[in-house]
Every structure is written in structure tokens, then in C-alpha cells.
PDB file of all heavy atoms in Angstrom:
ATOM      1  N   MET A   1      19.113  39.183 155.885  1.00  0.00           N
ATOM      2  CA  MET A   1      18.419  39.062 154.730  1.00  0.00           C
ATOM      3  C   MET A   1      16.999  39.399 154.921  1.00  0.00           C
ATOM      4  O   MET A   1      16.266  40.054 154.073  1.00  0.00           O
ATOM      5  CB  MET A   1      18.573  37.721 154.045  1.00  0.00           C
ATOM      6  CG  MET A   1      17.807  37.471 152.918  1.00  0.00           C
ATOM      7  SD  MET A   1      18.182  38.571 151.545  1.00  0.00           S
ATOM      8  CE  MET A   1      19.955  38.159 151.204  1.00  0.00           C
ATOM      9  N   GLN A   2      16.377  38.915 156.056  1.00  0.00           N
ATOM     10  CA  GLN A   2      14.967  39.233 156.381  1.00  0.00           C
ATOM     11  C   GLN A   2      14.725  40.704 156.456  1.00  0.00           C
ATOM     12  O   GLN A   2      13.603  41.181 156.050  1.00  0.00           O
ATOM     13  CB  GLN A   2      14.582  38.518 157.654  1.00  0.00           C
ATOM     14  CG  GLN A   2      13.086  38.513 157.949  1.00  0.00           C
ATOM     15  CD  GLN A   2      12.318  37.871 156.744  1.00  0.00           C
ATOM     16  OE1 GLN A   2      12.701  36.938 156.186  1.00  0.00           O
ATOM     17  NE2 GLN A   2      11.275  38.639 156.215  1.00  0.00           N
ATOM     18  N   GLU A   3      15.612  41.415 156.983  1.00  0.00           N
ATOM     19  CA  GLU A   3      15.538  42.914 157.024  1.00  0.00           C
ATOM     20  C   GLU A   3      15.267  43.535 155.717  1.00  0.00           C
ATOM     21  O   GLU A   3      14.417  44.383 155.500  1.00  0.00           O
ATOM     22  CB  GLU A   3      16.725  43.508 157.824  1.00  0.00           C
ATOM     23  CG  GLU A   3      16.591  45.070 157.973  1.00  0.00           C
ATOM     24  CD  GLU A   3      17.813  45.634 158.642  1.00  0.00           C
ATOM     25  OE1 GLU A   3      18.680  44.801 158.979  1.00  0.00           O
ATOM     26  OE2 GLU A   3      17.826  46.849 158.860  1.00  0.00           O
ATOM     27  N   LEU A   4      16.083  43.070 154.734  1.00  0.00           N
ATOM     28  CA  LEU A   4      16.029  43.605 153.359  1.00  0.00           C
ATOM     29  C   LEU A   4      14.670  43.156 152.750  1.00  0.00           C
ATOM     30  O   LEU A   4      13.986  43.981 152.091  1.00  0.00           O
ATOM     31  CB  LEU A   4      17.105  43.101 152.559  1.00  0.00           C
ATOM     32  CG  LEU A   4      17.079  43.555 151.021  1.00  0.00           C
ATOM     33  CD1 LEU A   4      17.146  45.004 150.869  1.00  0.00           C
ATOM     34  CD2 LEU A   4      18.316  42.851 150.324  1.00  0.00           C
ATOM     35  N   ILE A   5      14.225  41.892 152.859  1.00  0.00           N
ATOM     36  CA  ILE A   5      13.030  41.482 152.375  1.00  0.00           C
ATOM     37  C   ILE A   5      11.805  42.277 153.029  1.00  0.00           C
ATOM     38  O   ILE A   5      10.833  42.702 152.308  1.00  0.00           O
ATOM     39  CB  ILE A   5      12.803  39.925 152.678  1.00  0.00           C
ATOM     40  CG1 ILE A   5      13.805  39.192 151.796  1.00  0.00           C
ATOM     41  CG2 ILE A   5      11.389  39.472 152.398  1.00  0.00           C
ATOM     42  CD1 ILE A   5      13.859  37.719 152.098  1.00  0.00           C
ATOM     43  N   THR A   6      11.920  42.567 154.259  1.00  0.00           N
ATOM     44  CA  THR A   6      10.822  43.379 154.950  1.00  0.00           C
ATOM     45  C   THR A   6      10.767  44.731 154.333  1.00  0.00           C
ATOM     46  O   THR A   6       9.739  45.326 154.085  1.00  0.00           O
ATOM     47  CB  THR A   6      11.109  43.335 156.482  1.00  0.00           C
ATOM     48  OG1 THR A   6      11.153  42.052 157.001  1.00  0.00           O
ATOM     49  CG2 THR A   6      10.055  44.275 157.151  1.00  0.00           C
ATOM     50  N   LYS A   7      12.006  45.487 154.232  1.00  0.00           N
ATOM     51  CA  LYS A   7      12.035  46.669 153.653  1.00  0.00           C
ATOM     52  C   LYS A   7      11.405  46.781 152.328  1.00  0.00           C
ATOM     53  O   LYS A   7      10.705  47.730 151.928  1.00  0.00           O
ATOM     54  CB  LYS A   7      13.579  47.216 153.655  1.00  0.00           C
ATOM     55  CG  LYS A   7      13.452  48.661 153.256  1.00  0.00           C
ATOM     56  CD  LYS A   7      14.895  49.277 153.870  1.00  0.00           C
ATOM     57  CE  LYS A   7      14.982  50.784 153.614  1.00  0.00           C
ATOM     58  NZ  LYS A   7      14.097  51.466 154.577  1.00  0.00           N
ATOM     59  N   ILE A   8      11.800  45.863 151.405  1.00  0.00           N
ATOM     60  CA  ILE A   8      11.248  45.774 150.053  1.00  0.00           C
ATOM     61  C   ILE A   8       9.786  45.635 150.103  1.00  0.00           C
ATOM     62  O   ILE A   8       9.036  46.243 149.374  1.00  0.00           O
ATOM     63  CB  ILE A   8      11.918  44.658 149.237  1.00  0.00           C
ATOM     64  CG1 ILE A   8      13.312  44.964 148.973  1.00  0.00           C
ATOM     65  CG2 ILE A   8      11.151  44.427 147.950  1.00  0.00           C
ATOM     66  CD1 ILE A   8      14.187  43.857 148.374  1.00  0.00           C
ATOM     67  N   THR A   9       9.320  44.799 151.026  1.00  0.00           N
ATOM     68  CA  THR A   9       7.890  44.480 151.130  1.00  0.00           C
ATOM     69  C   THR A   9       7.100  45.752 151.502  1.00  0.00           C
ATOM     70  O   THR A   9       6.057  46.084 150.973  1.00  0.00           O
ATOM     71  CB  THR A   9       7.559  43.360 152.183  1.00  0.00           C
ATOM     72  OG1 THR A   9       8.271  42.180 151.646  1.00  0.00           O
ATOM     73  CG2 THR A   9       6.110  43.088 152.267  1.00  0.00           C
ATOM     74  N   GLU A  10       7.618  46.462 152.502  1.00  0.00           N
ATOM     75  CA  GLU A  10       6.952  47.617 153.010  1.00  0.00           C
ATOM     76  C   GLU A  10       7.059  48.705 151.947  1.00  0.00           C
ATOM     77  O   GLU A  10       6.018  49.466 151.795  1.00  0.00           O
ATOM     78  CB  GLU A  10       7.657  48.113 154.280  1.00  0.00           C
ATOM     79  CG  GLU A  10       7.532  47.167 155.439  1.00  0.00           C
ATOM     80  CD  GLU A  10       8.378  47.641 156.648  1.00  0.00           C
ATOM     81  OE1 GLU A  10       9.186  48.467 156.503  1.00  0.00           O
ATOM     82  OE2 GLU A  10       8.111  46.988 157.785  1.00  0.00           O
ATOM     83  N   ASN A  11       8.127  48.944 151.215  1.00  0.00           N
ATOM     84  CA  ASN A  11       8.248  49.972 150.235  1.00  0.00           C
ATOM     85  C   ASN A  11       7.465  49.756 148.981  1.00  0.00           C
ATOM     86  O   ASN A  11       7.233  50.694 148.218  1.00  0.00           O
ATOM     87  CB  ASN A  11       9.757  50.268 149.976  1.00  0.00           C
ATOM     88  CG  ASN A  11      10.472  50.882 151.115  1.00  0.00           C
ATOM     89  OD1 ASN A  11       9.838  51.484 152.000  1.00  0.00           O
ATOM     90  ND2 ASN A  11      11.758  50.840 151.024  1.00  0.00           N
ATOM     91  N   THR A  12       7.241  48.511 148.603  1.00  0.00           N
ATOM     92  CA  THR A  12       6.597  48.175 147.289  1.00  0.00           C
ATOM     93  C   THR A  12       5.245  47.688 147.373  1.00  0.00           C
ATOM     94  O   THR A  12       4.406  47.701 146.491  1.00  0.00           O
ATOM     95  CB  THR A  12       7.533  47.183 146.535  1.00  0.00           C
ATOM     96  OG1 THR A  12       7.503  45.956 147.265  1.00  0.00           O
ATOM     97  CG2 THR A  12       8.882  47.689 146.302  1.00  0.00           C
ATOM     98  N   GLY A  13       4.850  47.050 148.510  1.00  0.00           N
ATOM     99  CA  GLY A  13       3.643  46.426 148.745  1.00  0.00           C
ATOM    100  C   GLY A  13       3.465  45.045 148.165  1.00  0.00           C
ATOM    101  O   GLY A  13       2.383  44.503 148.057  1.00  0.00           O
ATOM    102  N   ILE A  14       4.661  44.475 147.797  1.00  0.00           N
ATOM    103  CA  ILE A  14       4.564  43.108 147.247  1.00  0.00           C
ATOM    104  C   ILE A  14       4.694  42.143 148.458  1.00  0.00           C
ATOM    105  O   ILE A  14       4.998  42.580 149.525  1.00  0.00           O
ATOM    106  CB  ILE A  14       5.672  42.860 146.227  1.00  0.00           C
ATOM    107  CG1 ILE A  14       7.056  43.011 146.866  1.00  0.00           C
ATOM    108  CG2 ILE A  14       5.562  43.739 145.031  1.00  0.00           C
ATOM    109  CD1 ILE A  14       8.274  42.634 145.870  1.00  0.00           C
ATOM    110  N   THR A  15       4.411  40.821 148.132  1.00  0.00           N
ATOM    111  CA  THR A  15       4.428  39.876 149.307  1.00  0.00           C
ATOM    112  C   THR A  15       5.843  39.522 149.715  1.00  0.00           C
ATOM    113  O   THR A  15       6.895  39.731 148.918  1.00  0.00           O
ATOM    114  CB  THR A  15       3.767  38.581 148.862  1.00  0.00           C
ATOM    115  OG1 THR A  15       4.523  37.925 147.816  1.00  0.00           O
ATOM    116  CG2 THR A  15       2.335  38.781 148.333  1.00  0.00           C
ATOM    117  N   PRO A  16       6.101  39.071 150.818  1.00  0.00           N
ATOM    118  CA  PRO A  16       7.478  38.626 151.241  1.00  0.00           C
ATOM    119  C   PRO A  16       7.992  37.614 150.293  1.00  0.00           C
ATOM    120  O   PRO A  16       9.219  37.583 150.071  1.00  0.00           O
ATOM    121  CB  PRO A  16       7.255  38.045 152.672  1.00  0.00           C
ATOM    122  CG  PRO A  16       6.027  38.724 153.186  1.00  0.00           C
ATOM    123  CD  PRO A  16       5.191  39.007 151.933  1.00  0.00           C
ATOM    124  N   GLU A  17       7.271  36.690 149.725  1.00  0.00           N
ATOM    125  CA  GLU A  17       7.726  35.668 148.847  1.00  0.00           C
ATOM    126  C   GLU A  17       8.221  36.405 147.554  1.00  0.00           C
ATOM    127  O   GLU A  17       9.247  35.951 147.041  1.00  0.00           O
ATOM    128  CB  GLU A  17       6.605  34.695 148.536  1.00  0.00           C
ATOM    129  CG  GLU A  17       6.207  33.804 149.777  1.00  0.00           C
ATOM    130  CD  GLU A  17       5.277  34.482 150.709  1.00  0.00           C
ATOM    131  OE1 GLU A  17       4.650  35.547 150.404  1.00  0.00           O
ATOM    132  OE2 GLU A  17       5.217  33.953 151.852  1.00  0.00           O
ATOM    133  N   GLN A  18       7.506  37.356 147.098  1.00  0.00           N
ATOM    134  CA  GLN A  18       7.933  38.065 145.827  1.00  0.00           C
ATOM    135  C   GLN A  18       9.149  38.814 146.109  1.00  0.00           C
ATOM    136  O   GLN A  18      10.107  38.988 145.287  1.00  0.00           O
ATOM    137  CB  GLN A  18       6.769  39.020 145.401  1.00  0.00           C
ATOM    138  CG  GLN A  18       5.481  38.254 144.859  1.00  0.00           C
ATOM    139  CD  GLN A  18       4.453  39.217 144.683  1.00  0.00           C
ATOM    140  OE1 GLN A  18       4.029  40.162 145.516  1.00  0.00           O
ATOM    141  NE2 GLN A  18       3.633  39.025 143.538  1.00  0.00           N
ATOM    142  N   ALA A  19       9.258  39.384 147.321  1.00  0.00           N
ATOM    143  CA  ALA A  19      10.422  40.189 147.628  1.00  0.00           C
ATOM    144  C   ALA A  19      11.657  39.262 147.670  1.00  0.00           C
ATOM    145  O   ALA A  19      12.805  39.610 147.257  1.00  0.00           O
ATOM    146  CB  ALA A  19      10.268  40.991 148.950  1.00  0.00           C
ATOM    147  N   ALA A  20      11.541  38.012 148.364  1.00  0.00           N
ATOM    148  CA  ALA A  20      12.680  37.072 148.408  1.00  0.00           C
ATOM    149  C   ALA A  20      13.017  36.704 147.011  1.00  0.00           C
ATOM    150  O   ALA A  20      14.268  36.586 146.735  1.00  0.00           O
ATOM    151  CB  ALA A  20      12.167  35.986 149.300  1.00  0.00           C
ATOM    152  N   LYS A  21      12.080  36.492 146.123  1.00  0.00           N
ATOM    153  CA  LYS A  21      12.515  36.091 144.784  1.00  0.00           C
ATOM    154  C   LYS A  21      13.218  37.280 144.070  1.00  0.00           C
ATOM    155  O   LYS A  21      14.131  36.967 143.296  1.00  0.00           O
ATOM    156  CB  LYS A  21      11.185  35.688 143.996  1.00  0.00           C
ATOM    157  CG  LYS A  21      11.322  35.190 142.736  1.00  0.00           C
ATOM    158  CD  LYS A  21      12.078  33.807 142.739  1.00  0.00           C
ATOM    159  CE  LYS A  21      12.206  33.295 141.284  1.00  0.00           C
ATOM    160  NZ  LYS A  21      13.063  32.114 141.223  1.00  0.00           N
ATOM    161  N   ALA A  22      12.762  38.455 144.263  1.00  0.00           N
ATOM    162  CA  ALA A  22      13.539  39.728 143.688  1.00  0.00           C
ATOM    163  C   ALA A  22      14.916  39.688 144.169  1.00  0.00           C
ATOM    164  O   ALA A  22      15.825  39.904 143.418  1.00  0.00           O
ATOM    165  CB  ALA A  22      12.730  40.971 144.013  1.00  0.00           C
ATOM    166  N   VAL A  23      15.074  39.471 145.413  1.00  0.00           N
ATOM    167  CA  VAL A  23      16.455  39.516 145.994  1.00  0.00           C
ATOM    168  C   VAL A  23      17.320  38.318 145.351  1.00  0.00           C
ATOM    169  O   VAL A  23      18.424  38.630 144.933  1.00  0.00           O
ATOM    170  CB  VAL A  23      16.500  39.452 147.451  1.00  0.00           C
ATOM    171  CG1 VAL A  23      17.894  39.227 148.058  1.00  0.00           C
ATOM    172  CG2 VAL A  23      15.844  40.608 148.126  1.00  0.00           C
ATOM    173  N   GLU A  24      16.757  37.186 145.267  1.00  0.00           N
ATOM    174  CA  GLU A  24      17.492  36.000 144.657  1.00  0.00           C
ATOM    175  C   GLU A  24      17.818  36.325 143.198  1.00  0.00           C
ATOM    176  O   GLU A  24      18.899  36.064 142.749  1.00  0.00           O
ATOM    177  CB  GLU A  24      16.631  34.822 144.698  1.00  0.00           C
ATOM    178  CG  GLU A  24      16.666  34.149 146.036  1.00  0.00           C
ATOM    179  CD  GLU A  24      18.071  33.638 146.481  1.00  0.00           C
ATOM    180  OE1 GLU A  24      18.782  33.040 145.652  1.00  0.00           O
ATOM    181  OE2 GLU A  24      18.451  33.880 147.680  1.00  0.00           O
ATOM    182  N   THR A  25      16.926  36.954 142.503  1.00  0.00           N
ATOM    183  CA  THR A  25      17.071  37.383 141.066  1.00  0.00           C
ATOM    184  C   THR A  25      18.351  38.352 140.934  1.00  0.00           C
ATOM    185  O   THR A  25      19.116  38.182 140.146  1.00  0.00           O
ATOM    186  CB  THR A  25      15.864  37.938 140.460  1.00  0.00           C
ATOM    187  OG1 THR A  25      14.773  36.903 140.551  1.00  0.00           O
ATOM    188  CG2 THR A  25      16.031  38.286 139.010  1.00  0.00           C
ATOM    189  N   ILE A  26      18.234  39.344 141.893  1.00  0.00           N
ATOM    190  CA  ILE A  26      19.372  40.368 141.802  1.00  0.00           C
ATOM    191  C   ILE A  26      20.650  39.679 142.185  1.00  0.00           C
ATOM    192  O   ILE A  26      21.715  39.933 141.468  1.00  0.00           O
ATOM    193  CB  ILE A  26      19.053  41.470 142.813  1.00  0.00           C
ATOM    194  CG1 ILE A  26      17.795  42.182 142.256  1.00  0.00           C
ATOM    195  CG2 ILE A  26      20.199  42.359 143.035  1.00  0.00           C
ATOM    196  CD1 ILE A  26      17.256  43.184 143.345  1.00  0.00           C
ATOM    197  N   LYS A  27      20.698  38.793 143.131  1.00  0.00           N
ATOM    198  CA  LYS A  27      21.961  38.091 143.472  1.00  0.00           C
ATOM    199  C   LYS A  27      22.414  37.345 142.339  1.00  0.00           C
ATOM    200  O   LYS A  27      23.687  37.431 141.992  1.00  0.00           O
ATOM    201  CB  LYS A  27      21.651  37.080 144.689  1.00  0.00           C
ATOM    202  CG  LYS A  27      21.675  37.694 146.010  1.00  0.00           C
ATOM    203  CD  LYS A  27      21.327  36.680 147.093  1.00  0.00           C
ATOM    204  CE  LYS A  27      22.040  35.456 147.054  1.00  0.00           C
ATOM    205  NZ  LYS A  27      21.681  34.433 148.104  1.00  0.00           N
ATOM    206  N   ASP A  28      21.669  36.612 141.664  1.00  0.00           N
ATOM    207  CA  ASP A  28      22.038  35.785 140.576  1.00  0.00           C
ATOM    208  C   ASP A  28      22.559  36.591 139.415  1.00  0.00           C
ATOM    209  O   ASP A  28      23.545  36.335 138.688  1.00  0.00           O
ATOM    210  CB  ASP A  28      20.883  34.944 140.080  1.00  0.00           C
ATOM    211  CG  ASP A  28      20.541  33.748 141.062  1.00  0.00           C
ATOM    212  OD1 ASP A  28      21.283  33.480 141.947  1.00  0.00           O
ATOM    213  OD2 ASP A  28      19.313  33.167 140.988  1.00  0.00           O
ATOM    214  N   PHE A  29      21.869  37.789 139.226  1.00  0.00           N
ATOM    215  CA  PHE A  29      22.303  38.740 138.063  1.00  0.00           C
ATOM    216  C   PHE A  29      23.694  39.213 138.398  1.00  0.00           C
ATOM    217  O   PHE A  29      24.480  39.198 137.459  1.00  0.00           O
ATOM    218  CB  PHE A  29      21.221  39.818 137.939  1.00  0.00           C
ATOM    219  CG  PHE A  29      21.618  40.820 136.891  1.00  0.00           C
ATOM    220  CD1 PHE A  29      21.422  40.569 135.548  1.00  0.00           C
ATOM    221  CD2 PHE A  29      22.256  41.912 137.279  1.00  0.00           C
ATOM    222  CE1 PHE A  29      21.768  41.509 134.612  1.00  0.00           C
ATOM    223  CE2 PHE A  29      22.682  42.991 136.305  1.00  0.00           C
ATOM    224  CZ  PHE A  29      22.393  42.676 135.008  1.00  0.00           C
ATOM    225  N   VAL A  30      23.884  39.764 139.559  1.00  0.00           N
ATOM    226  CA  VAL A  30      25.134  40.354 139.887  1.00  0.00           C
ATOM    227  C   VAL A  30      26.287  39.288 139.837  1.00  0.00           C
ATOM    228  O   VAL A  30      27.380  39.478 139.245  1.00  0.00           O
ATOM    229  CB  VAL A  30      25.102  41.003 141.275  1.00  0.00           C
ATOM    230  CG1 VAL A  30      26.528  41.448 141.783  1.00  0.00           C
ATOM    231  CG2 VAL A  30      24.229  42.188 141.368  1.00  0.00           C
ATOM    232  N   LYS A  31      26.001  38.009 140.317  1.00  0.00           N
ATOM    233  CA  LYS A  31      27.057  37.030 140.244  1.00  0.00           C
ATOM    234  C   LYS A  31      27.295  36.546 138.828  1.00  0.00           C
ATOM    235  O   LYS A  31      28.407  36.213 138.529  1.00  0.00           O
ATOM    236  CB  LYS A  31      26.563  35.814 141.079  1.00  0.00           C
ATOM    237  CG  LYS A  31      26.604  36.134 142.604  1.00  0.00           C
ATOM    238  CD  LYS A  31      25.912  35.063 143.480  1.00  0.00           C
ATOM    239  CE  LYS A  31      26.201  33.657 143.194  1.00  0.00           C
ATOM    240  NZ  LYS A  31      25.546  32.844 144.194  1.00  0.00           N
ATOM    241  N   GLU A  32      26.303  36.586 137.940  1.00  0.00           N
ATOM    242  CA  GLU A  32      26.498  36.265 136.529  1.00  0.00           C
ATOM    243  C   GLU A  32      27.353  37.349 135.809  1.00  0.00           C
ATOM    244  O   GLU A  32      28.243  36.989 135.045  1.00  0.00           O
ATOM    245  CB  GLU A  32      25.178  36.144 135.855  1.00  0.00           C
ATOM    246  CG  GLU A  32      25.291  35.742 134.327  1.00  0.00           C
ATOM    247  CD  GLU A  32      23.894  35.639 133.782  1.00  0.00           C
ATOM    248  OE1 GLU A  32      23.051  35.047 134.394  1.00  0.00           O
ATOM    249  OE2 GLU A  32      23.711  36.164 132.561  1.00  0.00           O
ATOM    250  N   LYS A  33      27.062  38.648 136.096  1.00  0.00           N
ATOM    251  CA  LYS A  33      27.781  39.714 135.494  1.00  0.00           C
ATOM    252  C   LYS A  33      29.157  39.914 135.992  1.00  0.00           C
ATOM    253  O   LYS A  33      30.001  40.425 135.393  1.00  0.00           O
ATOM    254  CB  LYS A  33      26.915  41.067 135.513  1.00  0.00           C
ATOM    255  CG  LYS A  33      25.622  40.877 134.749  1.00  0.00           C
ATOM    256  CD  LYS A  33      25.902  40.856 133.251  1.00  0.00           C
ATOM    257  CE  LYS A  33      24.557  40.827 132.589  1.00  0.00           C
ATOM    258  NZ  LYS A  33      24.899  40.725 131.071  1.00  0.00           N
ATOM    259  N   PHE A  34      29.342  39.674 137.247  1.00  0.00           N
ATOM    260  CA  PHE A  34      30.624  39.919 137.962  1.00  0.00           C
ATOM    261  C   PHE A  34      31.059  38.635 138.699  1.00  0.00           C
ATOM    262  O   PHE A  34      30.994  38.705 139.960  1.00  0.00           O
ATOM    263  CB  PHE A  34      30.409  41.120 138.921  1.00  0.00           C
ATOM    264  CG  PHE A  34      29.907  42.348 138.250  1.00  0.00           C
ATOM    265  CD1 PHE A  34      28.585  42.689 138.288  1.00  0.00           C
ATOM    266  CD2 PHE A  34      30.746  43.147 137.517  1.00  0.00           C
ATOM    267  CE1 PHE A  34      28.102  43.786 137.717  1.00  0.00           C
ATOM    268  CE2 PHE A  34      30.283  44.285 136.960  1.00  0.00           C
ATOM    269  CZ  PHE A  34      28.931  44.663 137.010  1.00  0.00           C
ATOM    270  N   PRO A  35      31.449  37.630 137.992  1.00  0.00           N
ATOM    271  CA  PRO A  35      31.720  36.357 138.669  1.00  0.00           C
ATOM    272  C   PRO A  35      32.867  36.457 139.666  1.00  0.00           C
ATOM    273  O   PRO A  35      32.840  35.657 140.779  1.00  0.00           O
ATOM    274  CB  PRO A  35      32.135  35.356 137.549  1.00  0.00           C
ATOM    275  CG  PRO A  35      32.264  36.305 136.266  1.00  0.00           C
ATOM    276  CD  PRO A  35      31.523  37.559 136.551  1.00  0.00           C
ATOM    277  N   MET A  36      33.738  37.363 139.560  1.00  0.00           N
ATOM    278  CA  MET A  36      34.806  37.527 140.474  1.00  0.00           C
ATOM    279  C   MET A  36      34.306  38.148 141.827  1.00  0.00           C
ATOM    280  O   MET A  36      34.980  37.968 142.856  1.00  0.00           O
ATOM    281  CB  MET A  36      35.934  38.536 139.985  1.00  0.00           C
ATOM    282  CG  MET A  36      35.534  39.893 139.754  1.00  0.00           C
ATOM    283  SD  MET A  36      34.297  40.013 138.473  1.00  0.00           S
ATOM    284  CE  MET A  36      34.812  41.579 137.655  1.00  0.00           C
ATOM    285  N   MET A  37      33.090  38.610 141.867  1.00  0.00           N
ATOM    286  CA  MET A  37      32.384  39.053 143.069  1.00  0.00           C
ATOM    287  C   MET A  37      31.413  38.020 143.733  1.00  0.00           C
ATOM    288  O   MET A  37      30.766  38.439 144.732  1.00  0.00           O
ATOM    289  CB  MET A  37      31.760  40.416 142.836  1.00  0.00           C
ATOM    290  CG  MET A  37      32.650  41.466 142.457  1.00  0.00           C
ATOM    291  SD  MET A  37      31.811  43.035 142.005  1.00  0.00           S
ATOM    292  CE  MET A  37      31.056  43.442 143.608  1.00  0.00           C
ATOM    293  N   ALA A  38      31.364  36.926 143.253  1.00  0.00           N
ATOM    294  CA  ALA A  38      30.415  35.973 143.711  1.00  0.00           C
ATOM    295  C   ALA A  38      30.529  35.618 145.125  1.00  0.00           C
ATOM    296  O   ALA A  38      29.477  35.620 145.794  1.00  0.00           O
ATOM    297  CB  ALA A  38      30.527  34.616 142.860  1.00  0.00           C
ATOM    298  N   GLY A  39      31.714  35.414 145.568  1.00  0.00           N
ATOM    299  CA  GLY A  39      31.830  35.162 147.053  1.00  0.00           C
ATOM    300  C   GLY A  39      31.431  36.279 147.878  1.00  0.00           C
ATOM    301  O   GLY A  39      30.752  36.164 148.946  1.00  0.00           O
ATOM    302  N   ALA A  40      31.730  37.639 147.381  1.00  0.00           N
ATOM    303  CA  ALA A  40      31.371  38.809 148.201  1.00  0.00           C
ATOM    304  C   ALA A  40      29.844  38.918 148.185  1.00  0.00           C
ATOM    305  O   ALA A  40      29.262  39.261 149.254  1.00  0.00           O
ATOM    306  CB  ALA A  40      32.006  40.015 147.655  1.00  0.00           C
ATOM    307  N   VAL A  41      29.177  38.648 147.059  1.00  0.00           N
ATOM    308  CA  VAL A  41      27.705  38.731 146.984  1.00  0.00           C
ATOM    309  C   VAL A  41      27.097  37.781 147.859  1.00  0.00           C
ATOM    310  O   VAL A  41      26.149  38.075 148.612  1.00  0.00           O
ATOM    311  CB  VAL A  41      27.319  38.535 145.531  1.00  0.00           C
ATOM    312  CG1 VAL A  41      25.802  38.437 145.440  1.00  0.00           C
ATOM    313  CG2 VAL A  41      27.728  39.648 144.626  1.00  0.00           C
ATOM    314  N   ASP A  42      27.559  36.471 147.901  1.00  0.00           N
ATOM    315  CA  ASP A  42      27.061  35.506 148.755  1.00  0.00           C
ATOM    316  C   ASP A  42      27.174  35.964 150.279  1.00  0.00           C
ATOM    317  O   ASP A  42      26.280  35.772 151.056  1.00  0.00           O
ATOM    318  CB  ASP A  42      27.739  34.241 148.634  1.00  0.00           C
ATOM    319  CG  ASP A  42      27.229  33.500 147.259  1.00  0.00           C
ATOM    320  OD1 ASP A  42      26.190  33.845 146.813  1.00  0.00           O
ATOM    321  OD2 ASP A  42      27.998  32.659 146.804  1.00  0.00           O
ATOM    322  N   ASN A  43      28.351  36.472 150.665  1.00  0.00           N
ATOM    323  CA  ASN A  43      28.525  36.937 151.987  1.00  0.00           C
ATOM    324  C   ASN A  43      27.706  38.117 152.360  1.00  0.00           C
ATOM    325  O   ASN A  43      27.110  38.230 153.457  1.00  0.00           O
ATOM    326  CB  ASN A  43      30.011  37.259 152.215  1.00  0.00           C
ATOM    327  CG  ASN A  43      30.936  36.135 152.208  1.00  0.00           C
ATOM    328  OD1 ASN A  43      30.522  35.006 152.603  1.00  0.00           O
ATOM    329  ND2 ASN A  43      32.231  36.238 151.972  1.00  0.00           N
ATOM    330  N   LEU A  44      27.545  39.018 151.414  1.00  0.00           N
ATOM    331  CA  LEU A  44      26.647  40.264 151.668  1.00  0.00           C
ATOM    332  C   LEU A  44      25.288  39.952 151.836  1.00  0.00           C
ATOM    333  O   LEU A  44      24.645  40.308 152.797  1.00  0.00           O
ATOM    334  CB  LEU A  44      26.975  41.226 150.491  1.00  0.00           C
ATOM    335  CG  LEU A  44      26.121  42.524 150.553  1.00  0.00           C
ATOM    336  CD1 LEU A  44      26.614  43.388 151.774  1.00  0.00           C
ATOM    337  CD2 LEU A  44      26.255  43.368 149.277  1.00  0.00           C
ATOM    338  N   PHE A  45      24.726  39.185 150.920  1.00  0.00           N
ATOM    339  CA  PHE A  45      23.277  38.898 150.946  1.00  0.00           C
ATOM    340  C   PHE A  45      22.891  37.533 151.740  1.00  0.00           C
ATOM    341  O   PHE A  45      21.769  37.463 152.100  1.00  0.00           O
ATOM    342  CB  PHE A  45      22.703  38.704 149.446  1.00  0.00           C
ATOM    343  CG  PHE A  45      22.595  39.998 148.691  1.00  0.00           C
ATOM    344  CD1 PHE A  45      23.535  40.448 147.850  1.00  0.00           C
ATOM    345  CD2 PHE A  45      21.477  40.809 148.958  1.00  0.00           C
ATOM    346  CE1 PHE A  45      23.465  41.670 147.174  1.00  0.00           C
ATOM    347  CE2 PHE A  45      21.350  41.974 148.331  1.00  0.00           C
ATOM    348  CZ  PHE A  45      22.256  42.342 147.384  1.00  0.00           C
ATOM    349  N   GLY A  46      23.865  36.659 151.763  1.00  0.00           N
ATOM    350  CA  GLY A  46      23.580  35.467 152.459  1.00  0.00           C
ATOM    351  C   GLY A  46      22.416  34.665 151.666  1.00  0.00           C
ATOM    352  O   GLY A  46      22.352  34.892 150.447  1.00  0.00           O
ATOM    353  N   SER A  47      21.625  33.929 152.309  1.00  0.00           N
ATOM    354  CA  SER A  47      20.539  33.243 151.647  1.00  0.00           C
ATOM    355  C   SER A  47      19.354  33.902 151.846  1.00  0.00           C
ATOM    356  O   SER A  47      18.996  34.524 152.997  1.00  0.00           O
ATOM    357  CB  SER A  47      20.502  31.855 152.202  1.00  0.00           C
ATOM    358  OG  SER A  47      19.360  31.157 151.852  1.00  0.00           O
ATOM    359  N   ALA A  48      18.402  33.976 150.892  1.00  0.00           N
ATOM    360  CA  ALA A  48      17.084  34.518 151.053  1.00  0.00           C
ATOM    361  C   ALA A  48      16.333  33.822 152.165  1.00  0.00           C
ATOM    362  O   ALA A  48      15.282  34.409 152.678  1.00  0.00           O
ATOM    363  CB  ALA A  48      16.314  34.575 149.779  1.00  0.00           C
ATOM    364  N   ASP A  49      16.637  32.699 152.538  1.00  0.00           N
ATOM    365  CA  ASP A  49      15.991  31.855 153.533  1.00  0.00           C
ATOM    366  C   ASP A  49      16.370  32.381 154.939  1.00  0.00           C
ATOM    367  O   ASP A  49      15.725  31.978 155.914  1.00  0.00           O
ATOM    368  CB  ASP A  49      16.251  30.307 153.490  1.00  0.00           C
ATOM    369  CG  ASP A  49      15.738  29.832 152.237  1.00  0.00           C
ATOM    370  OD1 ASP A  49      14.711  30.339 151.728  1.00  0.00           O
ATOM    371  OD2 ASP A  49      16.361  28.796 151.730  1.00  0.00           O
ATOM    372  N   SER A  50      17.467  33.149 155.061  1.00  0.00           N
ATOM    373  CA  SER A  50      17.950  33.638 156.341  1.00  0.00           C
ATOM    374  C   SER A  50      17.044  34.701 156.976  1.00  0.00           C
ATOM    375  O   SER A  50      16.435  35.384 156.324  1.00  0.00           O
ATOM    376  CB  SER A  50      19.362  34.335 156.195  1.00  0.00           C
ATOM    377  OG  SER A  50      20.320  33.420 155.691  1.00  0.00           O
TER     378      SER A  50
END
């Protein structure tokens, strides 16, 4: 997860905290829209704290 946060931070210029929040928002959105994929999303993204 940290690799994704770092990539977002480098590409956008936002802080790591903002990038982590963006990832969490995307995870929540995908899980809400596609509940049958919630387990896969959790496995793919893990926790933003990772």
C-alpha cells in the first residue's frame, strides 16, 4: 500500500496523508458500488496504514 501512496504523492505533489485518504476513498467507493468485490478490494489494497 505504501508503494501506491508514494507513487500518488510523487505524481501529484500531494502529501502522503492526502494520498492515503484518496486511496481509502477509492476503496470505499469501489466496495460500495461493487459489494460482491469487497473481499477482493480489501485483499488488493490492504489497509492504507500498511
